[in-house]
C-alpha positions in Angstrom: 59.9 82.4 38.1 61.9 84.9 36.4 65.0 83.7 34.2 67.1 85.7 31.6 67.4 85.0 28.0 71.0 83.9 28.4 70.0 81.0 31.1 68.9 78.7 28.5 68.8 75.0 28.8 71.4 73.2 26.9 69.2 69.6 26.9 66.9 68.6 24.1 64.6 66.7 26.5 63.5 65.9 29.8 66.2 64.1 31.8 65.4 60.8 32.8 64.9 60.2 36.4 67.4 57.4 38.1 66.2 57.3 41.5 64.8 53.9 43.1 61.1 53.3 43.8 61.7 54.1 47.7 63.3 57.2 47.0 60.8 58.4 44.8 58.0 57.4 47.4 60.0 59.3 50.2 60.2 62.3 47.9 56.5 62.7 47.3 55.7 61.9 51.1 58.3 64.6 52.2 56.4 67.0 49.7 53.1 66.3 50.9 54.2 67.0 54.6 55.5 70.2 53.6 52.1 71.1 51.6 50.5 69.8 54.7 52.5 72.1 57.2 52.4 74.9 55.0 48.5 75.0 54.3 47.4 74.1 57.9 49.8 76.1 59.6 48.6 79.6 57.6 45.1 78.3 58.0 45.1 78.2 61.6 46.6 81.8 61.7 43.9 82.9 59.3 41.1 81.5 61.5 42.6 82.9 64.6 43.0 86.5 63.5 39.5 86.2 61.9 37.6 84.5 64.9 38.8 86.2 68.0 37.9 89.5 68.4 41.1 90.4 70.4 42.9 90.0 67.5 41.1 92.1 65.5 43.9 95.0 65.0 45.7 97.1 62.3 48.8 95.1 62.7 47.1 91.4 63.0 45.1 92.4 59.4 48.9 92.6 57.8 49.5 89.3 59.6 46.4 87.9 58.2 47.2 89.1 54.7 50.7 87.6 54.9 49.1 84.2 55.9 46.6 84.2 53.1 49.4 84.9 50.6 51.4 81.9 52.4 48.2 79.7 52.4 47.6 80.2 48.8 51.3 79.5 48.0 50.8 76.2 49.6 47.7 75.2 48.0 48.6 76.3 44.3 52.4 76.7 43.9 54.3 74.4 46.1 52.6 71.1 45.1 53.6 71.8 41.7 57.0 73.2 42.0 57.6 70.0 44.3 56.2 67.8 41.6 58.3 69.7 39.1 61.5 69.2 41.1 60.8 65.5 41.6 59.9 64.7 38.1 62.8 66.9 36.4 60.2 68.0 34.0 57.1 70.3 33.6 54.4 67.6 33.1 51.5 70.3 32.7 50.0 72.2 30.2 51.4 75.5 28.4 48.2 77.2 29.7 48.9 75.9 33.1 52.3 77.2 32.9 51.3 80.7 32.2 48.9 80.6 35.3 51.4 79.1 37.5 54.2 81.7 36.7 51.3 84.6 37.3 50.0 83.1 40.5 53.7 82.4 41.8 55.2 86.0 40.9 52.0 87.5 42.2 51.8 85.7 45.8 55.8 86.2 46.3 55.4 89.8 45.7 52.3 90.0 47.9 54.6 88.7 50.7 57.1 90.7 50.3 55.3 93.9 50.4 53.2 92.5 53.4 56.2 92.2 55.4 57.3 95.8 54.2 53.6 97.1 55.2 54.5 95.4 58.8 57.4 97.3 59.2 55.9 100.6 58.4 52.8 99.7 60.7 55.8 98.8 63.6 57.9 101.8 63.1 54.9 104.1 62.9 53.2 102.9 66.2 56.9 103.0 68.0 57.6 106.3 66.5 54.3 108.2 67.1 52.0 105.9 69.1 49.2 108.7 69.6 49.0 109.2 66.0 49.0 106.0 65.2 46.1 105.3 67.2 44.2 108.1 66.1 44.5 107.3 62.3 45.1 103.8 61.6 42.0 101.6 62.4 41.3 98.2 61.4 39.0 99.2 58.2 41.9 101.6 57.1 44.3 98.8 57.2 41.8 96.5 55.1 41.6 99.2 52.6 45.6 99.3 52.4 46.0 95.4 52.0 43.1 95.4 49.4 44.9 98.1 47.4 48.0 96.5 47.7 46.7 93.1 46.5 44.9 94.8 43.4 47.8 97.0 42.6 50.4 93.9 42.3 47.9 91.8 40.6 47.5 94.4 37.8 51.3 94.8 37.7 52.3 91.3 37.3 49.4 90.9 34.8 50.8 93.6 32.4 54.5 92.6 33.2 53.6 88.9 31.8 51.3 90.3 29.1 53.5 93.0 27.7 57.2 91.9 28.4 57.5 88.2 29.1 57.3 85.2 27.0 57.6 81.8 28.2 60.3 79.2 28.2 58.8 76.6 26.3 59.5 78.5 23.3 63.0 78.9 23.9 64.2 76.3 26.5 64.2 72.7 26.6 60.8 71.0 26.4 59.2 70.3 30.1 60.4 73.6 31.6 58.3 76.7 32.7 60.2 79.9 33.1 59.1 83.6 32.6 61.9 85.0 30.2 61.9 88.9 30.5 64.8 91.0 28.8 67.5 92.9 30.6 65.7 96.1 30.9 62.3 94.5 32.6 64.6 92.1 34.4 66.4 95.4 36.1 62.7 97.1 36.3 61.1 94.2 38.0 64.3 93.6 40.4 64.2 97.1 41.4 60.2 97.3 41.8 59.8 94.0 43.4 62.8 93.5 45.5 65.3 96.4 46.0 62.4 98.7 47.1 60.3 96.7 49.5 63.8 95.1 50.9 65.3 98.6 51.3 61.9 99.4 53.5 62.0 96.5 55.5 66.1 96.5 56.6 65.8 100.4 57.1 62.5 100.5 59.1 63.1 97.3 60.9 66.7 98.8 61.9 65.0 101.9 63.2 62.5 99.8 65.2 65.4 97.9 66.8 67.1 101.3 67.8 63.9 102.7 68.8 63.6 99.4 71.2 66.9 100.0 72.6 66.4 103.3 73.4 63.3 102.7 75.4 65.0 99.7 77.3 67.8 102.3 78.1 65.5 104.6 79.4 63.7 102.2 81.6 67.0 101.0 82.7 67.7 104.6 83.8 64.3 105.0 85.6 65.0 101.7 87.7 67.9 103.5 89.4 65.6 106.2 90.9 62.3 103.9 91.2 60.9 101.9 94.4 61.3 98.1 94.4 57.7 97.5 92.9 57.9 99.9 90.3 61.4 98.8 89.4 59.9 95.1 89.0 57.1 96.3 86.6 59.7 98.1 84.4 62.0 95.3 84.2 59.2 93.1 82.9 58.2 95.8 80.4 61.9 95.9 79.3 62.1 92.3 78.8 59.0 92.3 76.8 60.6 95.0 74.4 63.5 93.0 74.0 61.9 89.9 73.2 59.6 91.7 70.6 62.7 93.0 68.9 64.1 89.6 68.8 61.2 87.9 67.2 61.0 91.0 64.9 64.6 90.2 63.8 64.0 86.4 63.4 61.0 87.0 61.2 62.9 89.5 59.0 66.2 87.2 58.9 64.5 84.3 57.7 62.3 86.1 55.2 65.4 87.9 53.5 67.4 84.8 53.7 64.8 82.7 51.9 64.5 85.6 49.1 68.1 86.6 48.8 69.6 83.7 47.0 66.8 83.8 44.3 67.3 87.4 43.5 70.9 86.9 43.3 70.4 84.2 40.7 68.2 86.5 38.9 70.9 89.3 38.9 73.6 86.5 37.6 71.4 85.3 35.2 72.4 88.7 33.1 75.9 87.9 32.9 76.1 84.1 33.4 74.4 80.7 32.3 72.5 79.1 35.2 71.4 75.7 35.5 67.7 75.0 35.7 68.2 72.3 38.4 70.0 74.8 40.6 67.5 77.9 39.9 64.3 75.6 40.7 66.0 74.7 44.0 66.7 78.5 44.8 62.7 79.2 43.9 61.8 76.5 46.1 63.4 78.2 49.1 61.4 81.3 48.4 58.4 79.1 48.4 59.3 77.3 51.8 59.4 80.5 53.5 55.6 80.4 53.4 56.0 76.9 55.5 58.5 78.3 58.1 56.2 81.6 59.1 53.5 79.4 61.0 56.4 77.8 62.6 58.2 80.9 63.9 54.5 82.2 65.1 54.1 78.8 67.1 57.5 79.3 68.7 57.5 82.9 69.8 53.6 84.0 70.0 52.0 82.7 72.8 48.4 84.1 71.5 48.9 81.9 68.3 49.6 78.8 70.4 46.7 79.7 72.7 44.4 79.8 69.6 45.7 76.9 68.1 44.6 75.1 71.2 41.2 76.6 71.2 40.9 75.5 67.4 42.0 72.1 67.4 39.8 71.0 70.8 36.9 72.7 68.9 36.3 75.4 71.5 35.7 78.3 69.0 32.2 76.3 68.1 31.2 77.3 71.8 29.0 80.5 72.3 30.8 83.6 72.5 34.3 81.8 72.0 34.9 84.8 69.7 35.2 87.0 72.8 37.7 84.7 74.6 40.9 86.2 76.1 44.2 84.8 73.9 46.3 87.7 74.9 
């Protein structure tokens, strides 16, 4: 929700909407569908990881944290953002603007650092599996996640309280942006984008290299293995390749949704940016929260099984938490 001082609106009032009633209704129906997909999709992930004992792993705690942040985006951020875009005007109070900016900033940062933590977790698990098993537990990961949420919340409160002021003071009536000076724009960019993105890209690249090395080793062993053993190793190699593919898709989609926003943030220091264009870029960031459950549904069989058990109400059966979903 950051915009530079140079990117101020030139209009003196909110623009008048010129769309027909049918298009207006269609826009709100589409907005409701996006909100429903985001909320329900991430709620299913939360229920699955919390309910089924088999999914209580350190990695899935990070997935749960990401799903919770995406769920909150669907509840508190996307409905307001879509209403703002459809109406072409901020219809809510100045106090709500402050809360909205804080929540959207905070949840966006949480999502980025969750993906960075997942990258660290996967690299550690592949690079040193025995040490990972001995040192990383579910309780340890819960502490890490809670610390992550708490530190980022304090950072965002401090950032807005000490350094920011809101667009209603300097921009056209009906807009809600947090305005940071050039120095704090750069600091925020480095801390909340450059640093986590560097961790994500570097570690996922190393993860991909490790997976390729494992696959190569398995292929070489196949030359000397018996037929049955060869079949088993081939299955393992395919599994690793699939894991690397899913990993690449998740990261690529995530970065594709976030890069335009931070490019706009950097450009805001040197050129004037239209408010309407900036809103669309922000919306792309929020839509990542709706895309993540779709990716899980397409590529993770355990998620599809959990969804089936949840929607058919089998999770209310006795000992349903002990069901095999992997």
